[in-house]
C-alpha positions in Angstrom: 64.8 43.7 174.0 67.5 45.3 176.1 67.7 49.1 176.1 70.8 50.9 174.9 71.6 54.5 175.6 71.7 57.4 173.2 73.8 60.4 174.4 73.3 64.0 175.4 70.4 63.3 177.7 68.4 61.3 175.2 66.5 58.2 176.5 67.5 54.7 176.1 66.0 52.8 173.1 65.8 49.2 172.0 69.0 47.7 170.7 67.2 46.8 167.5 65.4 49.8 165.9 63.8 50.0 162.5 65.0 51.9 159.4 62.2 53.1 157.2 64.0 53.8 153.9 62.8 50.8 151.9 59.2 51.5 152.6 59.5 54.7 150.5 62.1 54.4 147.8 61.9 52.6 144.4 60.4 49.2 144.9 58.4 50.3 147.9 55.5 48.2 149.0 51.8 49.3 148.9 51.0 51.7 151.7 48.8 49.2 153.5 51.6 46.7 153.7 54.1 49.4 154.8 51.8 50.3 157.7 51.5 46.6 158.7 55.4 46.4 158.7 55.7 49.4 160.9 53.0 48.2 163.3 54.7 44.8 163.5 58.0 46.5 164.5 56.2 48.6 167.1 54.3 45.6 168.4 57.5 43.7 168.8 58.8 46.4 171.1 60.9 48.6 168.8 61.2 52.1 170.3 63.5 53.8 167.7 62.4 54.3 164.1 64.8 56.1 161.7 63.7 58.0 158.7 64.7 61.0 156.5 63.0 63.6 154.4 64.7 62.1 151.3 63.4 58.6 151.8 61.1 59.0 148.8 61.1 58.7 145.0 62.3 62.2 144.0 62.1 65.8 145.1 58.4 66.0 144.4 57.9 63.1 146.9 59.9 64.6 149.7 58.8 63.6 153.2 57.0 60.4 152.0 58.6 58.1 154.7 58.1 60.7 157.4 54.4 61.0 156.5 54.1 57.2 156.4 55.6 56.9 159.9 53.3 59.6 161.2 50.3 57.7 159.9 51.6 54.4 161.3 52.0 55.9 164.8 48.6 57.6 164.6 46.9 54.3 163.8 48.8 52.2 166.2 47.1 51.1 169.5 50.3 51.2 171.5 52.1 54.0 173.4 53.0 56.4 170.6 55.0 58.5 173.0 57.3 55.6 173.7 58.6 55.5 170.1 61.5 57.9 169.4 61.5 59.1 165.8 64.8 60.1 164.3 64.9 61.9 160.9 67.6 63.6 158.9 68.3 66.6 156.6 71.1 67.5 154.3 70.4 65.6 151.1 68.1 66.3 148.1 66.5 64.1 145.5 66.4 66.1 142.2 65.1 63.7 139.4 65.6 60.8 141.9 69.3 61.4 142.4 70.9 61.6 145.8 72.7 64.9 146.2 74.3 66.7 149.1 72.7 70.0 150.2 73.6 70.9 153.8 73.5 74.6 153.5 72.2 76.2 156.7 69.2 77.7 154.9 68.4 74.4 153.3 68.7 72.5 156.7 66.3 75.1 158.3 63.8 74.6 155.5 64.1 70.9 155.6 63.6 70.8 159.3 60.4 72.8 159.0 59.1 70.4 156.3 59.9 67.4 158.5 58.1 69.0 161.4 55.0 69.2 159.2 55.4 65.7 157.7 55.8 64.1 161.1 53.0 66.2 162.5 55.0 67.3 165.6 56.1 70.6 167.2 59.6 69.3 167.9 61.6 66.5 166.3 63.0 63.9 168.7 66.4 63.3 167.0 67.5 65.4 164.0 70.5 64.2 162.1 72.8 65.8 159.6 72.4 63.2 156.8 76.0 63.7 155.5 78.6 66.4 155.4 78.4 68.5 152.2 81.7 69.0 150.5 80.6 72.5 149.3 79.6 73.7 152.8 82.0 74.1 155.8 81.0 71.2 158.1 80.7 73.4 161.2 78.3 75.7 159.4 75.9 72.8 158.9 76.4 71.6 162.5 75.9 75.2 163.7 72.5 75.3 162.0 71.5 72.2 163.9 72.6 73.8 167.1 70.4 76.8 166.3 67.4 74.6 165.5 68.0 72.9 168.9 68.2 76.2 170.7 65.0 77.3 169.0 63.2 74.2 170.3 62.6 72.7 166.8 64.6 69.5 167.7 65.4 67.8 171.0 68.7 66.1 170.2 71.3 66.4 167.4 72.8 63.5 165.5 75.3 63.1 162.7 75.5 60.6 159.9 78.2 59.4 157.5 81.0 61.2 159.5 84.5 60.5 160.6 85.7 60.4 164.2 87.4 63.7 163.7 84.2 65.3 162.5 82.4 64.0 165.6 84.9 65.7 167.8 84.6 68.9 165.8 80.8 68.9 166.1 81.0 68.2 169.9 82.6 71.6 170.3 79.5 73.2 168.8 76.6 71.2 170.2 76.1 68.0 172.2 75.9 65.0 169.9 73.4 62.3 170.8 74.1 59.8 168.0 76.2 58.9 165.0 74.6 56.9 162.2 77.2 55.2 160.0 77.3 52.0 157.9 78.5 48.9 159.8 78.2 45.3 158.7 80.7 42.4 157.9 81.2 43.7 154.4 81.9 47.3 155.4 83.8 47.8 158.7 85.2 51.3 158.3 83.3 52.5 161.3 85.4 50.1 163.4 88.7 50.6 161.6 88.3 54.4 161.6 87.5 54.5 165.3 84.0 55.9 165.1 82.4 53.1 167.1 85.2 53.3 169.7 84.8 57.1 170.0 81.0 56.8 170.5 81.5 54.2 173.3 84.0 56.5 175.0 81.8 59.6 174.7 78.5 58.0 175.6 77.1 58.5 172.0 74.7 56.0 170.5 76.1 54.5 167.3 73.2 53.7 164.8 74.4 51.0 162.4 72.7 51.4 159.1 72.7 48.6 156.4 73.6 46.2 159.2 73.2 43.1 157.0 75.1 44.6 154.0 72.4 46.4 152.1 71.0 45.6 148.6 72.4 42.6 146.9 74.9 41.9 149.7 72.0 40.9 152.0 71.3 38.0 149.6 74.8 36.6 149.9 74.4 35.8 153.6 72.5 32.5 153.4 75.3 31.1 151.3 78.1 32.4 153.5 79.7 29.3 155.1 80.5 30.8 158.5 77.3 32.7 158.9 75.1 29.9 157.6 76.8 27.4 159.9 76.2 29.5 163.0 72.6 30.2 161.9 71.9 26.5 161.5 73.4 25.7 164.9 71.3 28.4 166.7 68.2 27.8 164.7 67.9 31.4 163.5 68.2 33.2 160.2 71.6 34.2 158.7 70.5 37.9 158.9 69.8 37.6 162.6 73.3 36.2 163.1 74.8 39.2 161.3 72.7 41.6 163.3 73.8 40.0 166.5 77.5 40.3 165.3 77.0 44.0 164.7 75.5 44.4 168.2 78.4 42.5 169.7 80.9 45.1 168.4 80.1 47.6 171.2 77.4 48.4 173.8 77.1 51.7 172.0 75.8 50.0 168.9 72.1 50.1 167.9 71.1 48.4 164.7 68.4 49.8 162.4 67.6 47.1 159.9 65.0 47.9 157.2 62.3 45.5 156.0 59.5 45.5 153.4 57.6 42.6 154.9 56.2 41.8 158.3 58.2 38.5 158.4 61.5 40.3 157.9 60.7 43.0 160.4 60.0 40.4 163.1 63.2 38.5 162.1 65.2 41.7 162.6 63.8 42.2 166.1 64.5 38.6 166.9 68.2 39.3 166.5 68.1 40.9 170.0 67.6 37.4 171.5 70.5 35.8 169.6 73.6 35.2 171.8 76.8 34.6 169.9 79.7 33.0 171.6 83.1 34.7 171.6 84.1 32.0 169.1 81.2 32.9 166.8 82.1 36.6 166.9 85.8 35.8 166.2 84.9 33.5 163.3 82.8 36.2 161.6 85.6 38.7 162.4 88.1 36.5 160.6 85.9 35.5 157.7 86.0 37.0 154.2 82.9 38.8 153.0 83.3 39.5 149.3 81.5 42.5 147.8 81.9 41.0 144.3 
């Protein structure tokens, strides 16, 4: 896979990473299977794995995915130091709900828990999971800057932010990455200028839910444009859509999730899919219903 750069002095990573969420939330596979999925991704060359403290069932299960990734790396025969682990803080899971909590004190405590769950002295990439409407945005960003200054984290990232918020945060601390949703069903990161800003500023854009997420993933095999391109190229419809997301900008890095080894390998295979300009334009112009 070709490397793509993160910003603010962070190393280049593979253009296809791996998102760990679905190995730890409701419907997660048995741990042995989850470890096989992670090892398959690493064996295929993935050098970026994305997680979060709240990838779990509820608040009593906080850190499940981080602990799982730590075990996977510990039991992997490859170069563990070559895999960059990105995690996030700023949400909570009371009774299984997803709620904002990006208070500075909460972020500090969450970072400490993540350090323990990952079994590291310093987190590679620590991302604000989402702005908290109840907390001034720059107070949350300022806490990440302090954690960086304290040596708890190497690089700071943001998630679920606007272009304006990225600019505001850059005045406080160097921003290495922005993680927002991007797929043919949801293109707000393109329309709102976030992808363009990341390219201009040398910031890595981590595209989450790159094939649509949830039930939308299952619509792709029946999509006439995507299915036609997939059939011509001899690849899966999901690989075609991942290739389309990558084609949006050299700043984009996709982080598809997978619950099976087969799907993990299929995601990595998208890096070798070359779409023609006509393919990209056809997907650009096609309708992708969320109904």
